C-alpha positions in Angstrom: 21.1 2.8 4.8 21.9 3.6 1.2 19.5 3.4 -2.2 19.9 0.3 -2.6 19.1 -1.2 1.1 17.2 -4.3 1.2 14.0 -4.3 2.8 13.1 -8.2 4.1 8.9 -8.0 4.5 6.8 -11.5 5.5 3.6 -11.8 3.6 1.4 -10.4 6.0 3.9 -7.2 6.9 3.9 -7.2 3.4 0.3 -6.9 2.9 0.1 -3.7 5.6 2.9 -2.1 4.2 1.0 -2.1 0.9 -2.2 -1.5 2.0 -0.9 1.3 4.1 0.7 2.7 1.1 -2.3 2.7 -1.4 -4.8 4.6 1.3 -1.6 7.0 1.9 -1.6 8.0 -2.2 -5.8 7.5 -2.7 -6.1 10.8 -2.9 -3.2 11.8 -5.1 -4.2 10.5 -9.4 -2.8 7.6 -10.5 0.4 7.5 -13.0 -0.2 5.5 -16.2 2.0 2.5 -15.2 0.6 2.2 -11.9 -0.4 -1.1 -10.7 -4.0 -2.1 -11.1 -4.8 -1.7 -7.4 -4.0 1.6 -8.0 -5.9 2.3 -10.7 -9.5 0.3 -9.9 -12.1 2.6 -8.6 -12.7 0.0 -5.2 -13.3 2.6 -2.1 -10.1 2.4 1.1 -11.8 -0.4 3.9 -12.2 1.3 6.9 -12.3 -1.0 9.3 -8.5 -3.0 7.9 -8.7 -5.9 10.4 -6.8 -5.7 14.1 -3.1 -5.3 13.5 -3.7 -3.0 10.9 -1.9 0.7 11.9 -0.9 3.4 9.5 
């Protein structure tokens, strides 16, 4: 897989990936150009729901 490889996700898979990345990066400061989900102060959900796993 090269640097321009394409990743195809379902909307549900994309939400799970997004949540996993946010949780993984939670302890790190957000860069200046971070999206809103990384810049607003919101506690991580300890129970993200069925089927969710890192």
